[in-house]
N, C-alpha and C positions, 0 to 999 in steps of 0.2 A: 541533495537527495541521499547520497551514499552515507552521509553522516547520520541521517535519520534512521536508516536501516541498521547501521552499526549500533546506534543507541537501543533500538528494539532488540537486537540480538543480545547485547550485554544485559539488558533488563530481564529478558526471558531466561538467559543463562544463569543469572543471579538467583532466579527463582528455583533453580535446581535441575533444569532441563539440560542434559548433557550433550544433545545434538540438535541442531537447527538446520533447516533447509529453506532457502528463500528463492523464489522465482520472480523475476520482474519483467513485465511487458510494458513498454511505453508505445502508445499509439497516437498518432496525430492524423488529422484529415485535412486535405487541401480543398475538398469539394464543398465545405460549409464552414461557417464560423463556429468555433468552440472556445469555451473558457475553462479555466481550471475549476472554477466554482461549479460549472455544469457537470464536469467529470466527477467531482466530489459528490454532488447530489445523486448522480447515477450509481456510483459505488455504494453509497449509503442505502439506496433503495434495494440493492442486491444483497446486503448483509442480512443474516438471519436475526430475527428479533428474539430477545430472551423473555 
């Protein structure tokens, strides 16, 4: 996961942005079954549409 973040930072930096800030929150639940695919679907639903 950290390699993916580093790749993102390098890519955005190469576009000319001099400063980047990344916050990461990782949340898991023990009270119900979750999948990574389910989390991706939820995040995509929250993203703004262009």
